[in-house]
C-alpha positions, 0 to 999 in steps of 0.5 A: 842141600840147603833150602833154598837149593831143596826148593829151585829142584821141588820148583823145577821137580813139578814144573817138568813132570806137569809138562812131561805127563801133560805135553812131552809123553806120547812125543817122546814114546813117538820119537823113541823107540827102544832099541828093537824087537823082542820076543813076547810070547806064541799064541794060536795061528789065526788067519792072515798071520806071517810064517815066517813068524811060526814057532814050529818046535811050540806046533811040534808039540802042541799039535796045533801051528803056533807063532811068536808074537814080537814087541818093541823093544821099550827101554832105553839108555838115556845120558843127558851130555850137559856143558857146564863151561863157564859161557853158561852164566850168561844171559841177559833176559829171562834166565840164565843160560845155563837154569834153561839148561837144567831146565830143559834137561829135567824135563828129557828127565823126566819124559824118559822116566815117563817111559821107563827109561834109564837116566844118566848124565854125564857134566863137561867142560874141556875134560869130564867133569862128573858122570852119574850112571843111568839108573831109574828112579824119582832120587835118581831123578832128582839128584841129576836136578840138583847137581844141575843146579850147584856144579861146581866145575874145576875148569871153565872152558869147553870141549865136546870132543872130550865128552863125546870120548869119554861117552862113546868109551863108557857107555858100552850098548848103543845109547841116546845122548841127549847134548845141552850145550852152546856148541860154541866149541872153534878152532883158531880157522872157526870150525867146531873141533869135535867133529871127529868125534861126532862121527866116531859118536854117533856110530855107536850112539843116538844123538842128539843136539840142544843148542842154547843161546841167549838173543844179546850174542847176536850182535853187539847194542850200540853201548861206547866202550865198556868192559868185556870179559871171556866167562871161560879164560876171563880174559877182559878188554876194553870193546869200543860198540860204537864202531858199526864196522866191528857190530857188522864184523861179530854180527857176521861172525855169529853167523857164519859160526851157528851155519858152520855147525849147522852143517857139522849136524847135518853132515852127520844127520844130529837131529838139533834145535837151538833155544834162547834164554827169552824162549818157551821151550815146549815148541822146538822139543816138539820139534826135536822129537816130531825129527825122528817120529 
């Protein structure tokens, strides 16, 4: 590992661990309550206890009433489904989308770790590029952060369906999965093309989506004739941004695409927030957790 990468990993670890302890630990615990209720112990019956929890075998053996005590089953499996397509390199303000994704993923990782949950990561472009199975431990979390910062995918394009299909098939037990992406995966009709895979995934796993974006993506600036390149296909073309109609059409396209993504996530009850590259992500993450509490 290079000295510069080591420094960046350590910087993210310190910031993420601090925020997770100070702000997110309680919020995360409330939002992600585990898979259910697990048996803990038996104790003597006390007035007011629910008779349905009576342990009749122990009661008969001890010749006194005993009840079963249950507690919340805390341990979760958390999978970070991380977009590594070419569009993550875009950023015109404080940071690139790539850097924002890494910090948010680190926050979620440490919050899960504090909660004693296992964490895994799935990196995707238009295919699954890398899968790190869920585990516990600091060294495992640092590996995920390191991969987020230095991983170079084979492809630069996006296919969220492939990631969701892999998640559905690879993780056998129900998990909590965070989709971290700009979510810009549209078909020729400008509709999100991952609906079918999302529909199947939400029936098996607990999904939440964190959509990152750059403010400049909302509208084109009036800067005259500029050469633009698609970060995922490398296709280039000259665009005359001085045309008012062009700028209005682009802004309308962006608004419509965002509304379609939001509508799709709402349809399948996927909690979600949007975070801009120039925005403090603490408030949006807390809002996401509160949606679920």
